[in-house]
Every structure is written in C-alpha cells, then in structure tokens.
ZAMARGU-4260 file (C-alpha; in steps of 0.2 Angstrom, whole numbers, plus 5000, padded with zeros to 4 digits):
<rodrens>
0) 6342/6976/5435 | 6338/6959/5444 | 6328/6969/5457 | 6318/6978/5443 | 6313/6961/5434
5) 6308/6953/5451 | 6296/6968/5454 | 6289/6967/5437 | 6286/6948/5439 | 6278/6951/5456
10) 6266/6965/5450 | 6261/6953/5435 | 6257/6939/5446 | 6247/6951/5457 | 6237/6958/5443
15) 6232/6940/5437 | 6227/6935/5455 | 6216/6951/5456 | 6208/6948/5438 | 6204/6930/5443
20) 6195/6936/5458 | 6185/6950/5450 | 6180/6943/5433 | 6169/6927/5431 | 6178/6912/5424
25) 6173/6906/5407 | 6171/6887/5413 | 6159/6893/5427 | 6148/6902/5414 | 6148/6887/5402
30) 6142/6876/5417 | 6127/6887/5420 | 6121/6886/5402 | 6102/6882/5402 | 6090/6875/5390
35) 6076/6885/5382 | 6058/6885/5388 | 6049/6882/5372 | 6031/6885/5380 | 6028/6891/5398
40) 6011/6894/5406 | 6014/6905/5421 | 5999/6906/5432 | 5996/6919/5446 | 5981/6914/5458
45) 5979/6926/5472 | 5969/6919/5487 | 5965/6903/5478 | 5966/6889/5491 | 5975/6899/5504
50) 5972/6916/5510 | 5980/6929/5509 | 5993/6919/5499 | 5996/6920/5481 | 5999/6903/5472
55) 6011/6904/5457 | 6013/6890/5445 | 6025/6886/5431 | 6019/6873/5419 | 6030/6871/5403
60) 6041/6862/5391 | 6060/6864/5390 | 6069/6860/5374 | 6087/6855/5374 | 6095/6867/5361
65) 6112/6866/5369 | 6119/6855/5356 | 6124/6841/5368 | 6116/6830/5381 | 6110/6841/5395
70) 6115/6835/5413 | 6116/6852/5421 | 6105/6861/5434 | 6089/6871/5431 | 6084/6886/5440
75) 6068/6896/5444 | 6069/6914/5452 | 6055/6916/5465 | 6051/6930/5478 | 6061/6930/5494
80) 6054/6918/5507 | 6042/6910/5496 | 6035/6893/5501 | 6039/6880/5488 | 6025/6867/5485
85) 6033/6856/5472 | 6047/6855/5459 | 6043/6841/5447 | 6046/6834/5430 | 6031/6827/5421
90) 6037/6816/5407 | 6028/6801/5416 | 6016/6808/5429 | 6022/6820/5443 | 6040/6815/5447
95) 6045/6828/5460 | 6064/6831/5463 | 6075/6837/5477 | 6080/6855/5476 | 6091/6868/5484
100) 6086/6886/5488 | 6099/6899/5486 | 6096/6916/5496 | 6112/6925/5491 | 6103/6938/5480
105) 6095/6952/5490 | 6080/6954/5477 | 6074/6936/5475 | 6078/6918/5479 | 6084/6904/5467
110) 6077/6886/5466 | 6091/6875/5459 | 6088/6857/5454 | 6094/6843/5443 | 6083/6832/5431
115) 6083/6814/5435 | 6091/6809/5419 | 6102/6817/5404 | 6091/6826/5391 | 6097/6822/5373
120) 6100/6836/5361 | 6083/6842/5353 | 6073/6832/5366 | 6058/6840/5376 | 6057/6840/5394
125) 6041/6845/5403 | 6041/6852/5420 | 6029/6859/5434 | 6033/6870/5449 | 6022/6879/5462
130) 6026/6891/5476 | 6015/6901/5488 | 6020/6918/5495 | 6011/6932/5504 | 6013/6949/5496
135) 5998/6958/5505 | 5988/6957/5520 | 5969/6955/5524 | 5965/6974/5522 | 5957/6981/5507
140) 5962/6985/5494 | 5973/6970/5491 | 5987/6975/5479 | 6004/6968/5474 | 6016/6967/5460
145) 6020/6950/5453 | 6037/6949/5444 | 6042/6935/5432 | 6061/6934/5432 | 6066/6921/5419
150) 6081/6911/5423 | 6081/6904/5406 | 6075/6910/5388 | 6057/6907/5385 | 6051/6906/5367
155) 6032/6907/5371 | 6026/6914/5387 | 6008/6914/5392 | 6003/6923/5408 | 5987/6919/5417
160) 5980/6930/5432 | 5965/6921/5440 | 5953/6934/5449 | 5948/6927/5466 | 5930/6923/5468
165) 5920/6938/5476 | 5934/6951/5470 | 5927/6968/5464 | 5936/6983/5456 | 5950/6972/5449
170) 5963/6983/5440 | 5978/6976/5431 | 5993/6984/5424 | 5997/6981/5410 | 5979/6977/5404
175) 5976/6959/5399 | 5975/6955/5381 | 5961/6942/5383 | 5948/6938/5396 | 5941/6920/5398
180) 5930/6911/5410 | 5932/6893/5416 | 5921/6878/5422 | 5925/6882/5440 | 5917/6900/5439
185) 5934/6910/5439 | 5938/6924/5427 | 5955/6922/5419 | 5966/6937/5412 | 5978/6932/5399
190) 5994/6939/5391 | 6006/6932/5378 | 6024/6935/5375 | 6037/6929/5363 | 6056/6927/5364
195) 6058/6932/5382 | 6076/6934/5387 | 6083/6930/5404 | 6086/6949/5408 | 6068/6953/5402
200) 6058/6953/5418 | 6039/6955/5417 | 6030/6965/5430 | 6011/6964/5433 | 6002/6976/5446
205) 5986/6968/5453 | 5974/6977/5464 | 5956/6972/5470 | 5944/6973/5484 | 5937/6957/5492
210) 5927/6957/5509 | 5930/6939/5512 | 5947/6933/5519 | 5942/6915/5515 | 5951/6906/5500
215) 5941/6905/5484 | 5941/6886/5485 | 5944/6874/5500 | 5961/6866/5501 | 5952/6849/5505
220) 5942/6851/5489 | 5958/6854/5479 | 5966/6839/5487 | 5951/6828/5484 | 5951/6834/5465
225) 5970/6830/5464 | 5967/6813/5473 | 5952/6809/5461 | 5963/6813/5446 | 5977/6802/5452
230) 5965/6788/5456 | 5957/6790/5439 | 5975/6790/5431 | 5980/6775/5442 | 5964/6766/5437
235) 5966/6769/5419 | 5984/6762/5420 | 5978/6747/5430 | 5964/6744/5417 | 5977/6745/5403
240) 5989/6733/5412 | 5974/6721/5415 | 5969/6721/5397 | 5987/6719/5390 | 5989/6704/5402
245) 5973/6696/5396 | 5978/6698/5378 | 5995/6691/5382 | 5987/6676/5391 | 5975/6673/5376
250) 5989/6674/5364 | 6000/6662/5374 | 5985/6650/5376 | 5982/6650/5357 | 6001/6648/5354
255) 6002/6633/5366 | 5986/6625/5359 | 5993/6626/5341 | 6010/6620/5346 | 6003/6605/5356
260) 5990/6601/5342 | 6004/6601/5329 | 6015/6590/5340 | 6001/6577/5343 | 5997/6577/5324
265) 6016/6574/5320 | 6016/6560/5333 | 6001/6552/5326 | 6007/6553/5308 | 6024/6545/5313
270) 6015/6531/5323 | 6004/6528/5308 | 6018/6528/5296 | 6028/6516/5307 | 6012/6504/5309
275) 6009/6504/5290 | 6028/6501/5287 | 6028/6486/5299 | 6011/6480/5292 | 6018/6481/5274
280) 6034/6472/5279 | 6024/6459/5288 | 6012/6456/5274 | 6026/6456/5261 | 6036/6443/5272
285) 6021/6432/5275 | 6016/6433/5257 | 6034/6428/5251 | 6035/6413/5263 | 6017/6406/5257
290) 6021/6407/5239 | 6038/6399/5241 | 6030/6384/5251 | 6015/6383/5238 | 6028/6381/5224
295) 6037/6368/5233 | 6022/6358/5237 | 6015/6359/5219 | 6032/6353/5213 | 6031/6338/5226
300) 6013/6334/5220 | 6018/6334/5202 | 6032/6322/5205 | 6021/6311/5215 | 6008/6311/5201
305) 6022/6307/5188 | 6029/6293/5199 | 6011/6286/5200 | 6010/6288/5219 | 5994/6298/5217
310) 5980/6299/5205 | 5974/6313/5194 | 5959/6317/5205 | 5969/6317/5221 | 5982/6328/5212
315) 5969/6341/5207 | 5961/6341/5224 | 5977/6344/5233 | 5982/6358/5221 | 5965/6366/5225
320) 5969/6365/5243 | 5986/6373/5241 | 5978/6388/5231 | 5966/6391/5244
</rodrens>
C-alpha cells in the first residue's frame, strides 16, 4: 500500500512539471498586456530615399486602456532582417529609445522597447517607428507582399502606399479605397480599417515597373528637409523662450519700480510726519514759554506802576513792547 501511494505521488508531481513546461503561465501573459493603438498611420514607401529598399513607417497614438499605469514593454512585428531606422516616442519632439530585436520567430522579427515613463490610465502616448528592408531586386517587374502584423490592437488603421516616381503599371491587391496626390509629386494609395486585432494580419501585394534604380528622392534632400524642420522647431522654441524672458524682465522691472516708489513715498511721508511733529512740538513749547514770561513781566510792570516806580506812559510803552 505504501509503494502504491508513493507511485501516485511521483506521477502527480511529474504531471505538474510537464504541464508547467507545456502550457504558458498566467503571470507571463499578464506581463505582456499591451495598450491599444487608437490611431495608426502605416506607410509603405518603396524606393523612396534608398533603392531598392522599402521604407515602412509607423506613426500613431497609443491609449492606455489597461486600467492601470502602464510600465511594460511595447512591441512591433517587422520583416526578418529589417534595418531599424528609429524607435521614438513623440510627446515632446522625437525622443528615440533603446530597443531590442528578438529573432526567435521564423516568420518575422520583434522590436521590444520600453517607454521612458509610466503612462497613466486613459492617457495618450504618441510614437513613431521606421525601418527599411529589401523584398525585391533591381529587375522589373518590382513586386513584393507587405504584411502588417499588429502586435497590439488597433482601433483605427490607415495604410498608405506611396508609388515611386517614374513607376508604371502599378497594381495593388487589394485595390486602394482612395488615391491622392501630395505636394512632392507622389501618388498615394490609401486604405482604412477599424478594430484590427493582433491576429488580424493585413497583406498588400504591390507590383510595378520602373526603369530607374535611383531612389525617388535623394537622401541628402530628406536629411536637409529634416534638419530644416528641426531648425525651424528649435528657432520657434528659442523665440518663444526669448519672448517669455523679455516679458518676465519687463514685469520684474515694473514690480521693482512700484515697490521702490512705494517705499520712497512711505519714507517721505514718515519723515514729513516726524518733521511736522517736531515743528509742532517746538512751536508749542516756544509759544508756551513766551506767554508765561509775558504774563510774569506784565505782573511785574503792574506792581511797579502801583508802587509808583514807573509812570503811566512808561507802563503802556513797556506793555506794547511785551506784546510785540
């Protein structure tokens, strides 16, 4: 009986160990919980500034709908061997972050990165990511299949395919919903999707003929445009700072002027009050002594008149002198 119980315990422990290795653990799944991308603009630009490369751009806004502060990692699924150009958050300009590329999956690579700060529940978090890859050669027709594999739910997805300059016989599958030109002379083909789940991959088959193997725009022109934009942004920021500094200095000067002026006025009022007080006291004191002396002198003169020491005329003359 003891042997049977020991065997049962052994098999039970063995089953638990096997189940732990085979089935994913709940905590690991919870840690991989991601935010939802509210709006994502997904751009596919073949032979844009590098040929025969394709430039793919993510530009979107995450929303923290996890119900708690998000401090986890974000992921992007990209083609195998793609060259990453940038992984950035764009709340205050382009703040690019460190990232890791996982290559375990045989079908695609995974960019893994962490935002620079915790994202509060309900808060928006804008991002931008770019990569290049080479799905075709220089021979015509140039054709490839671009697959968007969402690593997060997307509420609103806009896909843009930019036809290279000089391309002819362009075919797209599925067909684009809209076509629009831009100021740089490109034709853009647009698609719109809603509520895209992580398992809902989108494929776009693209084919065209192009005799030139040069990129549609020169890389230095793109860099110059980027530099100009950054310079304009920096110039605008500097101008704003200068204006705020000038306003601050003016307000500080006005405040100091008013404070000093009020202080001087208070000092003058106090000094004037003290002078008036001293003058009044002095006058009062002086007036009091003269009156007392005059009364005493008049009393003496009166006595001298009664005693016959002075005459009436002398008495009047001396009184007039005292009154003066």
